[in-house]
MARLUM-710311 format. One record per residue (C-alpha): x, y, z. Coordinates in steps of 0.2 Angstrom, whole numbers, always signed. Each point is the difference from the previous one (the first is absolute). Last residue first. Layout:
N
X | Y | Z
...
//
This chain:
651
+532 | +482 | +648
+15 | -8 | +9
+6 | -10 | -14
+0 | +15 | -12
+11 | +9 | +13
+13 | -14 | -2
-1 | +1 | -19
+5 | +19 | +1
+14 | -3 | +13
+7 | -14 | -10
+0 | +7 | -18
+19 | +1 | -1
+8 | +11 | -13
+11 | -10 | -12
-4 | +9 | -16
+3 | +17 | +8
-14 | +12 | -3
+0 | +16 | -11
-18 | +4 | -5
-6 | +17 | -8
+12 | +3 | -14
+15 | -9 | -7
-5 | -17 | +8
-17 | +3 | -8
-14 | -7 | +11
-13 | +14 | -2
-14 | +7 | +10
-7 | +18 | -2
-6 | -3 | -18
+6 | -1 | -18
+19 | -4 | +1
+7 | -4 | -17
+11 | -15 | -4
+18 | -5 | +0
+5 | -18 | +2
+0 | -8 | +17
+16 | -5 | +9
-3 | +2 | +18
-18 | -5 | -2
+4 | -19 | -3
+12 | +0 | +15
-15 | +7 | +11
-9 | -17 | -2
+2 | -7 | +18
-6 | +16 | +8
-16 | +2 | -10
-3 | -18 | +0
-1 | -2 | +19
-9 | +16 | +2
-14 | -4 | -13
-2 | -18 | +6
-2 | +6 | +18
-13 | +12 | -6
-8 | -14 | -10
-3 | -10 | +15
-5 | +14 | +12
-13 | +6 | -13
-7 | -17 | -2
-1 | -3 | +19
-9 | +16 | +2
-14 | -3 | -13
+1 | +7 | -17
-12 | +10 | -11
+2 | +3 | -19
-17 | -6 | -4
+6 | -18 | -4
+9 | +0 | +17
-16 | +2 | +10
+5 | +1 | +18
-2 | +18 | +4
+10 | +16 | +3
+13 | +2 | -14
+5 | +18 | +3
-2 | -1 | +19
+9 | -16 | +2
+13 | +7 | -12
+3 | +15 | +10
+3 | -9 | +17
+11 | -13 | -9
+11 | +13 | -8
+1 | +8 | +17
+6 | -16 | +9
+12 | -4 | -15
+8 | +17 | +3
-3 | +15 | -11
+15 | +7 | -10
-11 | +14 | -8
+1 | -2 | -18
+9 | -17 | -1
-11 | -10 | +13
-16 | +10 | -4
+1 | -3 | -18
+7 | -18 | +0
-13 | -6 | +12
-14 | +6 | -10
+8 | -7 | -16
+2 | -17 | +8
-18 | +0 | +5
-7 | +5 | -17
+12 | -12 | -8
-8 | -15 | +9
+13 | -13 | +6
+16 | -7 | -6
-6 | -17 | -7
-18 | +1 | -2
+2 | +18 | -6
+12 | -6 | -14
-13 | -12 | -7
+9 | -16 | -8
-14 | -10 | -8
-6 | +11 | -14
-14 | -9 | -9
+2 | -13 | -14
-13 | -11 | +7
+12 | -13 | +7
+10 | +13 | +9
+13 | +11 | -9
+18 | -4 | +1
+11 | +10 | +12
+10 | +15 | -5
-16 | +11 | -4
+7 | +15 | +10
-18 | +2 | +7
-12 | +14 | +4
-18 | -7 | -3
-8 | +8 | -16
-13 | +14 | +4
+12 | +14 | -5
+5 | -9 | -16
-19 | -2 | -4
-2 | +19 | +2
+15 | +3 | -11
-7 | -11 | -14
-17 | +7 | +0
+5 | +18 | +1
+13 | +0 | -13
+1 | +19 | +1
-10 | +15 | +8
-7 | -6 | +17
+13 | -14 | +0
+14 | +12 | +4
-8 | +3 | +17
-3 | -18 | +3
+19 | -3 | -3
+4 | +14 | +12
-11 | -7 | +13
+7 | -18 | -1
+18 | +8 | +0
-5 | +9 | +17
-3 | -16 | +9
+16 | -8 | -7
+11 | +14 | +6
+8 | +13 | -12
+18 | +5 | +5
+10 | -11 | -12
-14 | -1 | -14
+10 | +9 | -13
+16 | -11 | +3
+14 | +5 | -12
+14 | -11 | -7
-8 | -16 | +8
+4 | -12 | +14
-11 | -8 | +14
-10 | -9 | -14
+15 | -12 | +0
+17 | +6 | +8
-8 | -4 | +17
-17 | -7 | -3
-14 | +11 | +7
-11 | +0 | +15
+12 | +8 | +11
-14 | +6 | +11
+3 | +18 | -1
+6 | -1 | -18
-16 | -10 | -5
-11 | +14 | +8
+10 | +13 | -9
-3 | -7 | -18
+10 | -10 | -12
-3 | +4 | -19
+18 | +4 | -5
+2 | +8 | -17
+14 | -8 | -10
+10 | +12 | -11
+1 | +2 | -19
+12 | -4 | -14
-11 | -13 | -8
+12 | -15 | +2
+7 | +6 | +17
-18 | +2 | +7
-3 | -17 | -7
+14 | -7 | +11
-6 | +9 | +15
-18 | -6 | -2
+6 | -18 | -3
+11 | +0 | +15
-14 | +7 | +11
-12 | -14 | -6
+14 | -14 | +4
+2 | +8 | +17
-18 | -1 | +4
-1 | -18 | -6
+15 | -6 | +10
-8 | +9 | +15
-15 | -12 | +0
+8 | -17 | -2
+14 | +5 | +12
-12 | +6 | +13
-9 | -17 | +0
-12 | -8 | -13
+9 | -17 | +0
-6 | -9 | -16
+14 | +8 | -10
+13 | -9 | +10
+15 | +11 | +0
+17 | -6 | -7
+7 | +17 | -3
+1 | -3 | -19
-16 | -10 | -1
-9 | +14 | +9
+7 | +12 | -12
-6 | -10 | -15
-17 | +0 | +7
+1 | +19 | +3
+5 | +3 | -19
-14 | -11 | -6
-14 | +7 | +11
+5 | +19 | -2
-12 | +3 | -15
+4 | +15 | -9
-14 | +11 | -7
+4 | +17 | -8
-11 | +15 | -2
+3 | +17 | -6
-12 | +13 | +7
-17 | +5 | -6
-9 | +3 | +16
-14 | -12 | -4
+12 | -13 | -6
+10 | +1 | +15
-15 | -2 | +11
-7 | -15 | -10
+16 | -9 | +1
+2 | +2 | +19
-18 | -3 | +3
+1 | -16 | -10
+15 | -7 | +10
-8 | +6 | +17
-16 | -10 | -3
+8 | -15 | -9
+11 | -3 | +15
+19 | +1 | +2
+7 | -12 | +13
+13 | -10 | -10
+5 | +15 | -11
-7 | +13 | -11
+12 | +14 | -5
-9 | +15 | -6
+12 | +14 | -6
-7 | +17 | -4
+12 | +10 | -10
-4 | +18 | +1
+8 | +9 | -16
-16 | -5 | -9
-8 | +14 | +10
+8 | +12 | -12
+8 | +15 | +10
-9 | +16 | +3
+9 | +3 | +16
-17 | +1 | +9
-7 | -15 | -10
+16 | -10 | +5
-2 | +4 | +18
-19 | -4 | +1
+4 | -17 | -9
+14 | -3 | +12
-11 | +4 | +15
-14 | -12 | -6
+13 | -14 | -2
+6 | +3 | +18
-18 | -1 | +6
-3 | -16 | -9
+16 | -8 | +5
-5 | +3 | +18
-18 | -5 | -1
+2 | -17 | -8
-2 | -5 | -19
+18 | -5 | +0
+8 | +13 | -10
+19 | +2 | +1
+5 | +17 | -6
+13 | +5 | -12
+3 | +19 | -5
+6 | +8 | -16
+2 | +18 | -5
+16 | +3 | +10
+11 | +15 | +1
+6 | -5 | +17
-5 | +17 | +8
-16 | +1 | -11
-5 | -18 | +6
+4 | +4 | +18
-9 | +16 | +0
-16 | -8 | -8
+0 | -14 | +13
+0 | +13 | +14
-13 | +11 | -8
-12 | -15 | -3
+1 | -6 | +18
-3 | +17 | +6
-14 | +2 | -12
-8 | -16 | +5
+0 | +6 | +18
-8 | +17 | -4
-13 | -8 | -11
-5 | -12 | +15
+0 | +15 | +11
-12 | +10 | -10
-12 | -14 | -3
+0 | -5 | +18
-1 | +17 | +8
-18 | -1 | +7
+1 | -19 | +2
+15 | +1 | +11
+16 | -5 | -7
+6 | -18 | +4
+17 | -2 | +9
-9 | +0 | +18
-11 | -15 | -5
-8 | -5 | +17
-4 | +18 | +4
+0 | +2 | +19
-15 | +8 | +9
+5 | +7 | +17
-9 | -7 | +16
+13 | -11 | +9
-6 | -2 | +17
+14 | +0 | +13
-6 | -3 | +18
+3 | +15 | +11
+15 | +6 | +10
-4 | +13 | +14
+7 | +17 | -4
+16 | +8 | +4
+1 | +19 | +0
+6 | +11 | -14
+18 | +5 | -1
+3 | +18 | -6
+13 | +3 | -13
+8 | +17 | -3
+9 | +5 | -15
+14 | +13 | +1
+4 | +16 | -7
+16 | +10 | -1
-4 | +6 | -17
+16 | -6 | -8
+0 | -16 | +10
-18 | -4 | -4
+4 | +3 | -19
+15 | -12 | +0
-10 | -14 | +9
-14 | +2 | -13
+12 | +0 | -15
+7 | -16 | +7
-17 | -8 | +1
-3 | +5 | -18
+14 | -11 | -5
-8 | -15 | +9
-17 | +3 | -9
+10 | +0 | -17
+7 | -17 | +5
-17 | -8 | +0
+2 | -18 | +7
-1 | +5 | +19
-14 | +12 | -4
-11 | -13 | -8
+3 | -13 | +14
-5 | +13 | +12
-17 | +2 | -9
-3 | -18 | -1
+4 | -3 | +18
-12 | +14 | +5
-15 | -8 | -9
-14 | +11 | +3
-17 | -8 | +6
-16 | +8 | -4
-14 | +10 | +8
-13 | +13 | -8
-11 | +10 | +12
-16 | +9 | -3
-12 | +12 | +8
-16 | +2 | -9
-6 | +11 | -15
+13 | -7 | -12
+7 | +12 | -14
+14 | -12 | -3
+0 | -18 | +5
+17 | -6 | +8
+15 | -6 | -9
+12 | -14 | +5
+17 | -8 | -6
+4 | +12 | -14
+18 | -4 | -6
+13 | +14 | +0
+12 | -8 | +13
-15 | -4 | +11
-15 | +11 | -2
-15 | +3 | +11
-14 | +12 | -4
-15 | +8 | +9
-8 | +14 | -9
-14 | +10 | +7
-8 | +10 | -14
+1 | +17 | +7
-10 | +14 | -9
+4 | +18 | -3
-7 | +17 | +2
-12 | +0 | +15
+1 | -19 | +0
+5 | +0 | +18
+7 | -17 | +6
-13 | -13 | +5
+4 | -13 | -13
+18 | -3 | -3
+17 | +5 | +5
+16 | -9 | -6
+9 | -15 | +6
+16 | -7 | -8
+11 | -14 | +5
+16 | -2 | -10
+11 | -16 | +2
+17 | +5 | -5
+12 | -2 | -14
+4 | +19 | -1
-3 | +1 | -18
-13 | -13 | -1
-11 | +8 | +14
+3 | +17 | -7
-5 | -7 | -18
-16 | -8 | +7
-5 | +15 | +10
+2 | +11 | -15
-9 | -12 | -12
-14 | -1 | +12
-1 | +19 | +2
+0 | +2 | -19
-14 | -12 | -2
-10 | +9 | +14
+3 | +17 | -8
-8 | -3 | -16
-16 | +10 | +4
+3 | +8 | +17
-2 | -7 | +17
+7 | +9 | +16
+16 | -7 | +9
-1 | -1 | +19
+15 | -11 | +4
+8 | -9 | +14
+14 | -10 | -8
+9 | -15 | +8
+17 | -5 | -7
+5 | -18 | +3
+18 | -8 | +1
+8 | +15 | +6
+19 | -2 | +1
+7 | +18 | -1
+0 | -2 | -19
-19 | -2 | +1
-3 | +14 | +12
+11 | +12 | -11
-10 | -4 | -16
-16 | +0 | +10
+3 | +18 | +4
-5 | +4 | -18
+13 | +8 | -12
-10 | +7 | -14
-15 | +2 | +11
-16 | -10 | -3
+4 | -12 | +14
+1 | +14 | +13
-17 | +7 | -6
-9 | -13 | +10
+10 | -3 | +16
+15 | -10 | +2
+4 | -14 | +13
+13 | -12 | +3
+1 | -19 | +4
+13 | -12 | +6
-4 | -18 | +3
+11 | -7 | +14
-13 | -13 | +6
-3 | +11 | +15
-5 | +14 | -11
+13 | +14 | -5
-6 | +18 | -3
+10 | +12 | -11
+2 | +19 | +0
+8 | +11 | -12
+4 | +17 | +6
-12 | +15 | +3
-1 | -5 | +18
-14 | -1 | +13
+6 | -7 | +17
-12 | -8 | +12
-5 | +3 | +18
-17 | -10 | +1
-16 | +5 | +9
-9 | +4 | -16
+14 | +11 | -6
+15 | +8 | +10
+12 | +6 | -12
+19 | -2 | -4
+5 | +9 | -16
+12 | -4 | -14
+0 | +15 | -11
-15 | +3 | -11
-3 | +11 | -16
+5 | -15 | -11
-14 | -10 | +9
-11 | +11 | -9
-12 | +13 | +8
-19 | -1 | +0
-15 | +11 | -2
+1 | +11 | -15
+14 | -11 | -6
-13 | -14 | -4
-7 | +10 | -15
-6 | -14 | -12
-13 | +3 | -14
+13 | +6 | -12
+17 | +2 | +9
+6 | +0 | +18
+4 | -18 | +3
+11 | -3 | +16
+15 | -10 | -2
+8 | -6 | +17
-14 | -7 | +10
+4 | -3 | +19
+3 | -17 | +7
-4 | -3 | +19
+6 | -15 | +9
-3 | -15 | +11
-15 | +6 | +10
-3 | -14 | +11
-17 | -8 | +5
+4 | -17 | -8
+7 | +8 | -16
-3 | +18 | -8
+9 | +9 | -14
-6 | +17 | -2
+1 | +8 | -18
+1 | +19 | -1
-6 | +16 | -9
+10 | +12 | +10
-5 | +16 | +9
+16 | +10 | +5
+3 | +12 | +14
+7 | -14 | +11
-7 | -16 | -7
-19 | +0 | -2
-7 | -16 | -7
-13 | -3 | -14
-6 | -18 | -2
+3 | -16 | -10
+0 | -18 | +7
+13 | -14 | +0
-6 | -15 | +10
+12 | -14 | +6
-10 | -16 | +5
+0 | -12 | +15
-14 | +7 | +10
-1 | +3 | +19
+5 | +18 | +1
-7 | +4 | -17
-16 | +9 | +7
+10 | +10 | +13
+12 | +6 | -13
-14 | +4 | -12
-9 | +10 | +13
+15 | +10 | +3
+2 | +3 | -18
-18 | +7 | -1
+5 | +12 | +14
+13 | +7 | -11
-12 | +2 | -14
-13 | +8 | +12
+14 | +12 | +5
+3 | +5 | -18
-19 | +2 | -3
-2 | +11 | +15
+16 | +10 | -5
-9 | +6 | -16
+13 | +4 | -14
-3 | -17 | -8
-18 | +6 | -2
+7 | +10 | -14
-1 | -15 | -12
-9 | -15 | +9
+2 | -10 | -16
+12 | -14 | +6
-11 | -7 | +13
+4 | +2 | +19
+6 | -17 | +5
+4 | -5 | -18
+12 | +14 | -3
+8 | -10 | -15
-8 | -17 | -2
+2 | -15 | +12
+14 | -13 | +0
-1 | -17 | +8
+15 | -11 | +6
+0 | -18 | +7
-17 | -6 | -7
-5 | -16 | +8
-18 | +0 | -5
-6 | +5 | +17
+12 | +14 | +1
-7 | +7 | -17
-18 | -1 | +7
+5 | +9 | +16
+10 | +13 | -10
-15 | +3 | -11
-12 | +3 | +14
+12 | +11 | +9
+2 | +11 | -16
-19 | +2 | -2
-2 | +5 | +18
+14 | +12 | -1
-8 | +8 | -15
-16 | +2 | +9
+9 | +8 | +15
+11 | +11 | -11
-14 | +9 | -8
+9 | +13 | -10
-6 | -7 | -17
-10 | -16 | +2
+9 | -15 | -5
-2 | -17 | -9
+15 | -11 | +4
+13 | -4 | -14
+12 | -14 | +7
+16 | -7 | -8
+5 | -16 | +8
+16 | -10 | +3
+4 | -18 | +3
+19 | -4 | +1
+7 | -14 | -10
+18 | -7 | +0
-4 | -18 | +4
-8 | +7 | +17
+0 | +18 | +5
//
């Protein structure tokens, strides 16, 4: 495991029912392919050595002996390979015949895990041949040249990289209390499921939902392999499902109803899973319940250490979404509506609580104020309030361009809100005289004086009309500290507080489908700028935010993985290189030096600007990442960034 990733595979070999020699040949071929691709653990379907549909042939000692001989063959085959293989077969333990998984590595039988829940309804009648692990007492047997204990209790396996995995078999995951619940709470990072589930209309989607939920609930990687072509079709058909999940997210999926053997591989992020568990207090509480149950039942959980293997060069193979805050295309419309509804309901409650029917919003013609205004309009419509109670204040200054000014006016007119235009030029010029500042020096004083003047105007007008100031600043700006302290930093309710810049673009585009489309789309296409510096000789925006602090798509990427999972700069860099692979910045691609440069900028600013986040106004949380000092992020304002920046320097 490197950078927290372990490579796994789910294999679906073609089989011939009761032909162990043929089945072993297929299994060996796939194991060799997987080992060549750097797979560390591979799982095969339930009863894959014999085939699942042998029925009463499972009572034949010749078939059971052939299955054991098959394990001997696999032990010899894997002796020189760096891979852990999990295969299914029937095994006699005392007077019981058990449906088992055998864990094999480098010629060693590491363990045998019996199936717990045996389906005996509808088309299934496994209890005709097999006993459950619940019928078993810990028993030591001699099997395939190894002396090994088979137990009904939970078993874990630890790789040499300290990754823990557990095993359940088919019906186990369909049970009300799957074994994977205990396995995960005992520390399993990954659960491997050997399955043989037949296909029925609608069942596949239900299965995927079930596996996704179990993976999410247990915060595990879940690797599922189910029987495919070659099983008997006497009464049912097996589609050959190969599925890999990580905390509920589908990472890889095989081809169903394939005629040939297949294997899907992917890398599971163990570091990400462990971060989720550490953060989730409910998971910690469940751990206490597990310890209590084990003590009461006088049970223990065994852990078998796997053998070491030869380290290999790490090749990062997973796809990484460069825009982690953006909903995928399938759910875009639904998720955008959901986010807008959260913002709307948050503001609605605040208005009802304060008995207010007036709000004041500074409208610049930029993205953030546009989204804030759209949320205000939705809220007033929902509360059946007159839109004229929304006071849109445009405050042109030294850097305001015709494009943003006209868009601001046109949008407010289109939405039917009250409009006031107040130039800040005269007031700020007087302020420069009062503090003896040279107006030709376009420094931070020049810029922040304008931002604070605008905030003062908004606050005072709110007093005039008996309303509240709605903040427009977004999550990306809060992360970078790109806000004037006690200027645009301050409001009475910040509706965009947990919406990052990359997502705001998509939300505005979404609204543009139905309302003020030409204006909104032009606002989306306008360069992001605070417009605090005079325009160029052509009247175009001269001060472009992303030229100064870096591309927001990079900063939002860093922010998501830094806050959500606590990843180190080295891992942020690894993920960003994969996500933004290439050299064409115009196409949203960045070379290594560019990524490193802005990563250092992000970390430096994030630590230095915490004091602004420590006193943020209220605002609704819309996603899994928030910087509210009352909610998700409590950080000392004086924390040092030295160790993070030092790691950046070593990249």
